C-alpha positions as CSV (number, residue, x, y, z in Angstrom):
1,X,135.3,80.5,158.4
2,X,138.1,82.0,156.3
3,X,139.9,79.3,154.2
4,X,143.4,78.3,155.3
5,X,145.8,79.2,152.5
6,X,147.6,75.9,152.3
7,X,147.5,72.7,150.3
8,X,146.6,69.5,152.1
9,X,148.1,66.6,150.3
10,X,146.9,63.0,150.9
11,X,149.1,60.1,149.9
12,X,146.6,57.2,149.1
13,X,146.4,53.9,147.4
14,X,143.5,51.9,146.2
15,X,142.2,49.7,149.0
16,X,142.3,46.5,147.1
17,X,142.2,43.1,148.7
18,X,145.8,41.7,148.9
19,X,147.2,45.2,148.1
20,X,146.2,47.3,151.1
21,X,146.7,46.7,154.8
22,X,148.3,43.3,154.2
23,X,149.8,43.3,157.7
24,X,146.2,43.0,159.1
25,X,146.0,39.5,157.4
26,X,145.5,37.4,159.5
27,X,143.4,37.6,161.5
28,X,141.4,39.6,159.0
29,X,140.8,38.3,155.5
30,X,142.3,40.3,152.6
31,X,138.9,41.7,151.8
32,X,138.2,42.7,155.4
33,X,141.6,44.4,155.7
34,X,141.0,46.3,152.4
35,X,137.6,47.3,153.8
36,X,139.3,48.8,156.8
37,X,141.7,50.7,154.6
38,X,138.7,52.0,152.6
39,X,137.0,53.2,155.7
40,X,140.1,54.9,156.9
41,X,140.6,56.6,153.6
42,X,136.9,57.8,153.6
43,X,137.4,59.3,157.0
44,X,140.6,61.0,156.0
45,X,139.0,62.5,152.8
46,X,136.0,63.7,154.8
47,X,138.3,65.3,157.4
48,X,140.3,67.1,154.8
49,X,137.2,68.3,153.0
50,X,135.8,69.8,156.2
51,X,139.1,71.3,157.5
52,X,138.8,74.6,155.7
53,X,142.1,74.2,153.9
54,X,141.9,75.9,150.6
55,X,143.6,73.4,148.2
56,X,143.0,69.7,148.5
57,X,145.1,67.1,146.5
58,X,145.3,63.3,146.5
59,X,148.4,61.6,145.1
60,X,146.9,58.2,144.1
61,X,148.1,54.8,143.1
62,X,146.2,51.6,142.2
63,X,143.1,50.7,140.3
64,X,140.1,52.4,142.0
65,X,137.7,50.1,140.1
66,X,139.0,47.1,142.0
67,X,138.9,48.8,145.4
68,X,136.6,48.1,148.3
69,X,133.9,50.8,148.5
70,X,135.0,52.1,145.1
71,X,131.8,54.1,144.4
72,X,132.0,55.9,147.7
73,X,135.7,56.7,147.3
74,X,135.0,58.0,143.8
75,X,132.4,60.4,145.1
76,X,134.7,61.6,147.9
77,X,137.6,62.1,145.4
78,X,135.5,64.5,143.3
79,X,136.2,67.2,145.9
80,X,140.0,66.8,145.3
81,X,142.6,67.4,142.7
82,X,143.8,63.9,142.0
83,X,147.3,63.2,140.6
84,X,149.0,59.9,139.9
85,X,152.0,59.0,142.2
86,X,155.3,58.8,140.4
87,X,157.3,55.6,140.0
88,X,160.1,54.7,142.3
89,X,160.6,54.0,146.0
90,X,158.1,55.3,148.5
91,X,160.5,58.2,149.3
92,X,160.7,59.1,145.7
93,X,156.9,58.9,145.3
94,X,156.5,61.2,148.4
95,X,159.0,63.7,147.0
96,X,157.2,63.6,143.6
97,X,153.8,64.2,145.3
98,X,155.2,67.2,147.2
99,X,156.5,68.6,143.9
100,X,153.1,68.2,142.3
101,X,151.3,69.8,145.3
102,X,153.8,72.8,145.3
103,X,152.6,73.8,141.9
104,X,149.7,75.6,143.6
105,X,152.1,78.0,145.2
106,X,151.0,77.3,148.8
107,X,152.6,75.6,151.8
108,X,152.0,71.9,151.7
109,X,150.8,69.7,154.6
110,X,151.1,66.1,153.7
111,X,149.3,63.2,155.4
112,X,148.6,59.5,154.6
113,X,145.4,57.5,154.8
114,X,146.3,55.5,158.0
115,X,145.1,58.0,160.7
116,X,141.3,58.1,160.6
117,X,141.3,59.7,164.0
118,X,142.8,62.9,162.6
119,X,139.7,65.0,162.3
120,X,139.1,68.3,160.5
121,X,140.0,70.3,163.6
122,X,143.4,68.7,164.0
123,X,144.2,69.1,160.3
124,X,143.2,72.8,160.4
125,X,145.3,73.4,163.5
126,X,148.2,71.6,161.9
127,X,148.0,73.7,158.7
128,X,147.7,76.8,160.8
129,X,150.8,75.8,162.7
130,X,152.6,75.4,159.5
131,X,151.6,78.9,158.3
132,X,152.4,80.4,161.7
133,X,155.9,78.9,162.0
134,X,156.7,79.8,158.3
135,X,159.0,76.7,158.0
136,X,158.4,73.0,158.7
137,X,156.1,70.9,160.9
138,X,156.4,67.2,161.5
139,X,153.8,65.0,163.2
140,X,155.5,61.9,164.8
141,X,153.8,58.5,164.8
142,X,153.9,56.2,167.8
143,X,155.7,53.5,165.8
144,X,158.7,55.7,165.1
145,X,157.5,57.0,161.8
146,X,155.5,60.2,161.1
147,X,151.9,60.9,160.1
148,X,152.2,64.5,158.8
149,X,154.9,66.6,157.2
150,X,154.3,70.3,156.4
151,X,156.7,72.3,154.3
152,X,156.9,76.0,153.2
153,X,159.9,75.3,151.1
154,X,158.8,72.6,148.5
155,X,162.4,71.8,147.6
156,X,163.0,70.4,151.1
157,X,160.8,67.4,150.1
158,X,163.8,66.1,148.2
159,X,165.3,64.8,151.4
160,X,162.6,62.1,151.6
161,X,164.4,60.2,148.8
162,X,167.3,59.6,151.3
163,X,165.3,58.5,154.3
164,X,164.5,54.8,154.9
165,X,160.7,54.5,155.1
166,X,158.5,52.2,157.3
167,X,161.1,51.7,160.0
168,X,161.2,52.4,163.7
169,X,163.6,55.3,163.0
170,X,161.9,56.9,160.0
171,X,160.7,59.8,162.1
172,X,164.1,60.4,163.7
173,X,165.9,60.1,160.4
174,X,163.4,62.4,158.6
175,X,163.8,65.1,161.2
176,X,167.6,64.8,161.0
177,X,167.6,65.1,157.2
178,X,165.3,68.1,157.3
179,X,167.5,69.9,159.9
180,X,170.6,69.2,157.7
181,X,168.7,70.7,154.8
182,X,168.2,73.9,156.9
183,X,164.6,73.4,158.1
184,X,163.5,74.6,161.5
185,X,161.2,71.9,162.8
186,X,158.0,72.4,164.8
187,X,156.3,69.4,166.3
188,X,152.7,68.4,165.8
189,X,150.8,66.0,168.1
190,X,151.8,62.3,167.9
191,X,149.3,59.9,166.4
192,X,149.1,56.2,165.9
193,X,149.0,54.8,162.3
194,X,146.8,51.8,161.7
195,X,149.4,49.4,160.4
196,X,149.0,46.3,162.6
197,X,146.1,44.4,164.3
198,X,147.0,45.8,167.7
199,X,146.3,49.3,166.5
200,X,142.9,48.7,165.0
201,X,140.7,48.8,168.1
202,X,142.5,51.6,170.0
203,X,142.3,53.9,166.9
204,X,138.7,53.1,166.2
205,X,137.8,54.2,169.8
206,X,139.2,57.7,169.2
207,X,136.7,59.1,166.7
208,X,133.3,58.2,165.4
209,X,133.3,57.6,161.6
210,X,133.6,55.1,158.9
211,X,136.6,53.4,160.4
212,X,135.0,53.0,163.8
213,X,131.8,51.6,162.2
214,X,133.8,49.2,160.0
215,X,135.6,47.9,163.1
216,X,132.4,47.5,165.0
217,X,130.8,45.5,162.1
218,X,133.8,43.1,162.0
219,X,133.8,42.8,165.8
220,X,130.0,41.9,165.7
221,X,130.6,39.4,162.9
222,X,133.3,37.6,164.9
223,X,131.1,37.5,168.0
224,X,128.3,35.9,165.9
225,X,130.6,33.2,164.6
226,X,131.7,32.3,168.1
227,X,128.2,31.9,169.6
């Protein structure tokens, strides 16, 4: 398969107990929630690696040594260019990561680590869509945010600084800001981010992988405690 001439940028943070997926606690313990974040990240990195996209980058924050499944994550990260996230708000860190990724001179498709159901085929198709449209792609999330943003003009990422993040209108506001900048938007499939407990089981059912196995182990452990 011919490599896809794009950069796939993953925004990631160390899955540390009390630092990652805190909205899953309770009912999960901080360690269990971080374990789910680690599993989701491992699935995401594997999907990116197998997508056929030429350049792979992770913008990273947090102490990997303190993370759940740190050794496995370190092995997976060896297939990526890893850069530190900049300081500032989430929007500022996103914009900074896009600027870093743009140094490769390729269109950039950016995703997070909260959609373990996004397999290599979807990522490859999303990058191909970005290249075909020659402008901008946006993948909406079912909670009103977005799970993927692809840009052929790296300067357009500057609008992310102006958009309120993690709200029910983040996707809408991002799209509006991009249009004002002059981007022509093309839509990617909608996905569900794993942010709350209600989203864990439905997402786990969509694709076999580390996240689905981690959820199954937690489910089995809870059944044992109730018997």
